[in-house]
C-alpha positions, 0 to 999 in steps of 0.5 A, spaced: 291 477 372 292 484 372 298 489 369 301 491 376 301 483 379 305 480 373 310 485 373 311 483 380 312 475 379 318 478 374 319 482 379 320 476 384 323 471 379 329 477 378 330 477 385 330 470 386 337 469 381 340 475 383 339 472 390 341 465 388 347 468 384 349 471 390 349 464 393 353 461 389 358 468 390 358 467 397 360 460 396 366 461 391 369 467 397 368 463 402 372 457 399 377 462 395 377 464 402 379 459 405 384 456 398 388 463 400 388 461 407 391 454 406 398 458 404 399 464 408 398 458 412 404 454 409 408 461 408 406 463 416 410 455 417 415 456 412 417 464 416 417 461 423 421 455 421 426 461 418 424 466 424 423 471 419 418 476 421 411 475 421 409 482 416 412 484 411 410 491 410 413 492 402 409 487 400 402 488 403 403 495 400 404 492 394 399 487 394 394 493 397 395 497 391 394 491 386 388 490 389 386 498 389 387 497 380 384 491 380 378 494 385 377 500 379 378 494 374 371 491 376 368 497 378 368 495 385 369 501 390 377 501 392 376 505 398 372 499 400 378 492 397 383 496 400 379 496 407 377 488 406 384 486 404 387 491 410 382 485 415 383 479 411 392 482 412 390 483 418 388 476 420 394 473 417 399 477 421 395 474 427 395 467 423 403 468 423 404 471 430 399 465 434 404 460 429 411 464 431 409 462 439 
């Protein structure tokens, strides 16, 4: 075996380890989002029951600011985190609107 081949085998092993970690983290993200949406659905039902608006812009802004701060702490692009949360918020609002129909 040459040094280059040995390095390639090590690189392949490292690549496989990283991909295994990514797969586990993807599963964590999906299950975490599922759990989050269970709670937001419960909030939506409460809002519908009490005739509250489907969105709460003040809370949404606080959540975005909080997520941007957490992203910085986690060394994640805060703009990406903001886009991600905005997407989630828009889905939650859509669900809340559907519950009020």
